[in-house]
N, C-alpha and C positions, 0 to 999 in steps of 0.2 A: 820070543815069549809072546804068548797071547793071553789077554785078560778079558774075561767076560763079566760085565756088570749087570746088576738087577735091571729088569726092564724099565722100572720107574725111576732110574737114576737121571737126575736133572742134567740138562746139557751144560749148565754152569759148573756142575760138579765134575763132569768129564773134562771140561776145559781147564779147570783148576788142577786136576790130576795131570793132564798133559803138560801144563805149564811147569808144574813141580818136577815132573820127570825130565823135561827138557833143560831144566836148570842144573841137573846133576853133573854133566860133564865139567862145568866150571868149578865144581866142588870135589870131584873125584878124578885125579890126574891119570889113574890107571885105565880109564875109559879112552880107548883109541879111536873108536867110531861109535856113534850112538844115534839111531834113528827111532823116533817115536811117532806113531800116527794113529788116528782114529779111523775105524772102518767107515767107508763112504756109503754104506747102506744099500749096495746093489744086489746083494743076495741074502736071503733069509738064513738065519742060523749062524752067521759069522760071529766072531768074538768082537768085543767093543774096541780094544786097543791092541796094537802090535808093537813090539819092541825088538830091535836088533842091536846087540851090543858086541863090540869087538875089543879084544884085549891081547896084549903081547904074550901072555902066559897065564897059567892057572892061578898063580899068585895074584895077578891083576884082577882076575874074576873074583877070587876070594875077598880081595880088598873092597871091591864094589859091593859084593853081596853083603858084607858085614859093616859097610860104612854107615855111620849114624844118620847121615842125610838120606840115604837110600832106604834104610830101615824105617825111618820116620815117615817117608811118603807111603811106604807099604802099610804100616800100622795105622797111621792117623787118617790117611785119605782113601787108600785102595781097599783095605780090609772091610770097612763098613758097607761097601757096595758090591764086593766081589762075589760072584756065583760060580766061577770057573777059571781055571788056569792051565795053560800048557806051556812046556818049555823043553828045549833041546840044547844041550851043550855039545859042541863038536870041535874037532881039530881039523885044520886044513891039511891035505896030504902034502 
């Protein structure tokens, strides 16, 4: 998933979002792998944050998607600064 934040989003706000996202694996056991990072700013037009989440199955993804801690980060922290989002769900062959 990629998240694009408003240009005037403070670095402290982004850091807080990253911290909150990185805390989710301790709260959501269905997350089997979780990598969160901010764009390093080497190319114009990139998203602000990238997330790769791994699950054993679709039920694990749905548990993550609907988990109150995940929803709270999205609603309380991300939504106020979000200007764009991209996502792909895929299955390994």
